[in-house]
C-alpha positions in Angstrom: 6.2 19.4 33.0 4.6 17.3 30.3 6.0 14.7 28.0 6.0 15.1 24.2 7.1 13.2 21.2 7.9 15.3 18.2 8.8 14.0 14.7 9.9 16.2 11.9 10.8 15.5 8.3 13.5 17.5 6.7 14.1 17.9 2.9 15.7 15.1 1.1 18.4 17.3 -0.5 20.2 18.3 2.7 22.9 16.2 4.3 22.6 14.2 7.5 25.0 16.6 9.2 22.7 19.5 8.4 19.8 17.5 9.9 21.9 16.9 13.0 22.5 20.7 13.2 18.8 21.4 12.9 18.1 18.9 15.7 20.7 20.6 17.9 19.1 24.0 17.1 15.6 22.8 18.1 17.0 21.1 21.2 18.6 24.4 22.3 15.3 26.2 21.9 13.6 23.7 24.2 16.3 23.9 26.8 16.3 27.7 26.7 12.6 27.7 27.6 13.0 25.4 30.6 12.6 22.0 29.1 14.8 19.0 28.5 15.3 16.7 25.5 15.2 13.2 26.8 16.5 11.7 23.6 16.7 12.1 19.8 16.7 9.5 17.1 17.7 10.0 13.5 15.6 7.5 11.5 17.4 8.2 8.2 16.3 9.1 4.7 13.0 7.3 4.0 10.4 7.3 1.3 7.3 9.4 1.9 3.9 7.8 1.5 3.0 10.6 -0.9 4.6 13.7 -2.4 5.0 16.7 0.0 6.1 19.9 -1.7 7.5 17.9 -4.6 9.6 15.7 -2.4 9.5 11.9 -2.5 11.9 11.3 0.4 12.8 12.9 3.7 15.1 12.8 6.7 13.0 11.6 9.7 14.0 12.7 13.3 12.2 11.9 16.6 12.7 14.0 19.7 11.5 13.0 23.1 10.8 16.1 25.2 10.1 16.8 28.9 9.1 20.4 28.6 6.4 22.9 29.4 3.9 23.7 26.7 5.4 27.2 25.9 8.8 25.6 25.2 7.2 23.1 22.8 5.2 25.9 21.1 8.3 28.0 20.6 10.1 25.0 19.1 7.2 24.3 16.8 7.1 27.9 15.7 10.8 27.8 14.8 10.4 24.5 13.0 7.5 25.9 10.9 9.7 29.0 10.0 12.6 26.8 8.8 12.5 26.1 5.1 14.4 22.8 5.4 11.5 21.2 7.3 8.7 19.6 5.3 6.4 18.2 8.0 6.1 18.3 11.8 4.0 16.3 14.3 4.1 16.7 18.0 2.0 14.7 20.4 1.6 14.7 24.2 2.3 11.3 25.8 1.7 9.9 29.3 5.3 8.8 29.6 8.4 8.7 27.5 9.4 5.5 25.9 12.7 4.0 27.2 15.1 2.4 24.8 14.9 2.5 21.0 11.7 3.4 19.3 9.9 0.9 17.0 11.5 2.4 14.0 15.0 1.7 15.3 14.4 -1.8 16.4 15.7 -4.5 14.0 13.1 -6.1 11.9 12.9 -9.9 11.5 13.6 -11.3 8.0 10.4 -11.7 6.0 10.6 -15.5 5.9 11.1 -16.0 9.6 7.4 -15.9 10.3 6.5 -18.5 7.8 5.9 -22.0 8.9 7.7 -24.3 6.4 5.3 -25.1 3.6 2.6 -22.6 4.4 2.0 -20.0 1.7 4.6 -18.6 -0.7 5.6 -19.3 -4.2 7.1 -22.7 -3.5 3.7 -24.3 -2.9 2.4 -22.9 -6.2 5.4 -24.3 -8.1 5.0 -27.7 -6.5 1.3 -27.8 -7.5 2.2 -27.0 -11.1 4.9 -29.7 -11.1 2.4 -32.3 -9.7 -0.2 -31.4 -12.3 2.4 -31.7 -15.1 3.5 -35.1 -13.8 -0.1 -36.3 -13.7 -0.7 -35.0 -17.2 2.4 -36.8 -18.5 1.3 -40.1 -16.8 -2.2 -39.9 -18.3 -0.7 -39.1 -21.8 1.6 -42.1 -21.5 -1.1 -44.5 -20.3 -2.8 -45.3 -23.6 0.5 -46.0 -25.4 1.5 -48.5 -22.7 -1.8 -50.3 -22.7 -1.8 -51.3 -26.3 -1.2 -48.3 -28.5 -4.6 -47.0 -29.4 
């Protein structure tokens, strides 16, 4: 049997419980046709990069499959017939990824990759403050030297 990763996007207006029921339904189709579902991940309700069928958001689900091609084709056929599914992508992979996918791994905070004073708005503010201080010193200089 071959390994597949399948991601589908469900409509934004259905509940997470309904998405879970859909995932179970598609898993049963794979199992009935001689395959196994190695794992599923619900990625949550996320923004779409562009509108699809007037939707701006969707529920993302990843399914890792160890199944023959006819089981995957039958699952895809049923997914395409389902009105709650907006998009589907299935790819064949050499091996299934163990552990959580990249989408499920915790992201580092945005500032953790910065190195102290490199980049960012703080440097810009400091430069403006330094320029203002220099301008104030130059403006005060003639008055201190004798009042021109």
